[in-house]
C-alpha positions in Angstrom: 119.7 37.0 73.0 118.6 36.4 76.6 115.5 34.9 75.1 116.9 32.8 72.8 119.4 31.3 75.5 116.3 30.7 77.8 114.4 28.8 75.1 117.1 26.7 74.1 117.7 25.8 77.9 114.1 25.1 78.3 114.3 22.7 75.0 117.3 21.0 76.1 115.6 20.4 79.7 112.1 19.6 78.6 112.4 18.2 75.1 115.1 16.6 73.0 115.4 19.4 70.4 113.4 22.5 69.3 113.6 23.9 65.5 112.5 27.4 66.1 113.8 30.3 68.5 111.2 32.0 71.0 108.2 30.7 73.0 105.0 32.0 74.4 104.2 32.2 78.3 100.8 33.0 79.5 100.0 33.6 83.4 97.2 31.6 84.3 97.5 32.3 88.3 98.8 35.3 90.3 97.4 36.1 93.9 99.3 37.7 96.8 96.0 37.0 98.6 95.3 40.5 99.7 91.9 40.5 98.3 91.1 37.6 100.3 90.1 35.8 97.3 90.4 31.9 98.0 89.1 30.6 94.6 91.1 27.0 94.3 92.4 27.2 97.5 91.9 24.1 99.9 92.8 24.4 103.4 94.1 28.0 102.9 93.8 30.1 106.3 94.0 34.1 105.8 96.7 35.4 107.9 97.7 38.9 108.6 101.7 39.7 108.4 102.9 42.9 108.2 100.0 44.6 107.2 99.1 42.1 104.4 97.0 39.3 104.0 99.0 35.9 103.2 98.2 32.5 103.8 99.2 30.7 107.0 100.7 30.1 109.5 101.1 26.3 109.4 102.8 23.7 111.7 102.6 20.4 110.6 99.8 21.2 108.0 99.6 22.9 104.5 97.4 23.9 101.7 96.4 23.0 98.1 95.9 25.0 94.9 93.8 23.5 92.0 93.6 24.9 88.6 91.4 23.8 85.9 90.7 25.1 82.2 94.5 25.5 81.6 95.2 26.5 77.9 97.5 24.0 75.6 100.9 24.4 76.8 104.2 22.0 76.9 105.4 23.3 80.1 104.7 25.1 83.3 106.3 27.4 85.6 105.5 28.1 89.5 106.8 30.7 91.5 106.1 31.1 95.2 107.2 33.2 98.0 107.0 31.2 101.2 107.9 32.8 104.8 109.6 30.3 107.3 109.0 31.8 110.8 110.5 31.6 114.0 113.1 28.9 115.0 113.1 26.3 112.1 116.3 23.9 112.6 117.1 22.6 109.5 118.8 19.2 109.3 119.1 19.2 113.2 117.6 15.7 114.3 118.2 15.7 118.1 116.6 12.4 119.3 113.4 13.0 117.6 112.7 15.8 119.9 113.9 18.8 117.5 113.9 18.5 113.8 114.6 18.1 111.0 112.4 20.7 110.0 111.2 19.9 106.3 109.0 21.9 103.9 107.6 20.6 100.6 106.0 21.3 97.3 104.4 19.1 94.8 102.8 19.3 91.2 100.5 16.8 90.4 102.3 14.4 92.9 105.9 15.4 91.3 108.0 16.6 94.2 109.5 20.2 93.4 110.9 20.9 96.9 111.7 18.7 99.7 114.4 20.9 101.8 114.8 21.7 105.2 115.1 25.2 106.3 116.9 26.7 109.2 116.3 30.3 111.1 118.9 29.7 113.8 122.1 31.5 114.5 125.3 30.0 112.9 128.0 30.0 115.7 131.8 28.8 115.2 131.2 25.9 117.6 127.3 25.2 117.1 125.3 25.8 113.5 121.9 24.2 112.4 122.4 24.1 109.0 119.8 23.4 106.2 119.6 21.6 102.8 118.0 24.2 100.9 118.4 24.7 97.8 119.3 21.2 97.8 117.1 18.6 98.4 116.8 17.1 102.2 119.9 14.6 102.5 123.3 15.1 104.1 124.2 18.4 102.5 124.8 21.2 105.1 124.1 25.0 103.9 124.3 27.6 106.3 121.1 29.1 107.8 118.7 31.3 105.8 121.0 30.2 102.4 119.3 32.1 99.5 116.5 33.8 101.5 115.7 37.4 99.8 114.7 38.9 102.6 114.9 38.6 106.7 112.8 40.3 109.5 113.3 40.0 113.0 110.5 40.5 115.8 107.4 40.0 113.4 106.0 37.2 114.4 102.8 37.3 116.7 104.8 38.5 119.9 106.2 34.7 120.1 109.0 34.5 122.6 112.4 33.1 121.6 113.5 33.4 118.1 111.2 35.9 116.0 113.4 35.7 113.0 111.5 35.1 109.7 113.1 34.4 106.5 111.7 34.8 102.8 112.5 32.9 100.0 111.4 33.2 96.0 111.5 29.5 94.7 110.9 29.3 91.0 110.2 25.7 89.4 109.5 24.9 85.8 109.0 21.6 84.5 107.2 19.7 81.6 103.5 19.5 81.6 100.5 19.6 79.2 97.5 18.7 81.3 94.6 21.1 81.8 94.6 20.8 85.2 97.1 21.5 88.0 97.2 20.4 91.5 100.0 22.1 93.8 100.3 21.1 97.5 102.5 22.8 100.2 103.1 21.2 103.5 105.5 21.1 106.0 107.0 18.2 108.5 108.1 20.2 111.7 109.5 18.5 114.5 109.4 20.2 118.1 108.2 17.9 120.9 109.3 19.8 123.9 107.2 23.0 123.5 103.6 23.9 124.8 102.9 25.7 121.4 104.2 24.5 118.6 102.9 26.9 115.8 104.7 30.0 118.0 108.0 27.8 117.9 108.1 27.4 114.1 105.7 28.0 111.3 105.2 29.2 107.8 103.1 30.9 105.6 102.8 31.8 101.9 103.0 35.6 100.4 102.2 34.9 96.8 101.9 32.4 94.0 102.3 32.6 90.3 101.5 29.9 87.9 102.4 30.3 84.0 101.9 27.8 81.2 104.7 27.8 78.5 104.3 26.9 74.8 107.6 26.2 72.8 107.5 26.2 69.0 
């Protein structure tokens, strides 16, 4: 029943109608970067975090993943697990000195995520809200909304806020090209610190890409 429901939902979102139930999906990329393999990656930096190789850390930077020779398909699902390290300030925009802190994900130039993230404590009289899981706008969600795990004191001996938040982000889009370009980048603002990457940064723990065929 769940499979039929998911198929119907995909049909409604990606196409106008479907005539049969069921769908086929195939994993075309799956890496947690532990092996150090950087095939298809451009701008990737291997970074040791909690004993594992991940991609990062970045401050006003990012990387891309290029896939080719994809099998025929009608949709694609992208699952990523990013970390946001230290003092991300979310929607805060203090005179161009501090925030907003934005992270983006694009697939073949199509915007999938453009949201702010916050690791800051939320006090009754002061809170640095984030937009995620909503696109950056005037939406105020509490810091670390939808984070799947939160780590404390695990970020390269940086002083100040050593919180790291982990998210699982899944996006499914209509897609039929034989190639795919995924890009990930931040736009961080923190002009009053001597070491910006220690003040706030991000990294990527894993990426999984599936191609999907609907009958």
